[in-house]
Each structure stands twice: as structure tokens, then as C-alpha cells.
C-alpha positions, 0 to 999 in steps of 0.5 A: 854633523849639523856644524857644517851646514850651520856654518855654511847657512851663516855664510848665505846672504840673507836674501838667499836665506829668505828664498829658503824660508819659503821653499821650506814653509810652501814645499811639499814633503815628496820622498824626503824632500821639501821641493816647490814648483819654481814658478811659485817660489817666483810668485810668492817672492815676486822676484824676476826668474834671473834675480830668484835663479841668482839666489837658488844658485847661491844656495846651490853652491852652500849645498842647502837647496838645489833644482830638479826637474820632473819627467814633464820638465817641470823645475822645482827647487829642492831643500837639501838633506844633511848626509841623508837626513831631511833637516828641514823637514824635521826643522820645520815639524819642530818649529810647529810643535814648539811654535817657535817661528821658523824664521829665527832659525833660517833668518836670525840663525838662532839655532841655540833655540834648539837646546 
């Protein structure tokens, strides 16, 4: 179940993985999803709207994140679940409990640290 997600994550350029990392770190846990407002993500990454949009679209192409809009028209970036499992939230919780930086997984791809 997790192996296909990790394989896709390995294919994503590091810059796009950095955007995913920031979204996971700064996002709010709402309805079993981690989501961050797009404007906040722009401010934190210091990326232009077109550049950040391209990174999120890359993450969406690989099934790792998606855009979402609320009823008021506010745009969010959402870290996607893995087959209905809130994997990114679980991983962030694990990292806090074990003092392993989330970067080790999302950027360095050190999923062997889960063993």
C-alpha cells in the first residue's frame, strides 16, 4: 500500500518535495487532511504564484497533493491520503514522537528509518 506512494515520491523533484514538506509542517489537520492556505504557502516559500502552482501541479500529478477550494473561494494545498489512510499526518506524528526530522523522509527519502 505504501510502496507505490514512496516510489512516486522518489520521482518528484526535490524542489516540489520541499513544497510538500512545508505544506505538511504548516498545514492544519482538518477532516483527516493536512491542508495549508495557498497564500500562506506562497509567503513561506517566497515563490511566485506561477512557480508554486507548478510545484503543486507536479505533486498532484504524482498523487501526493492537490488543490482544494472552500465555500468562500479560498485556495488550499492538501497533502493527499494514501488509500484513505492519512499517511502524512501519521508520519508527522511519528516524527514528533521519535525526534526524527520530517525532512529525513520527505526530502532525503530515508524511509528505512521507519523500520
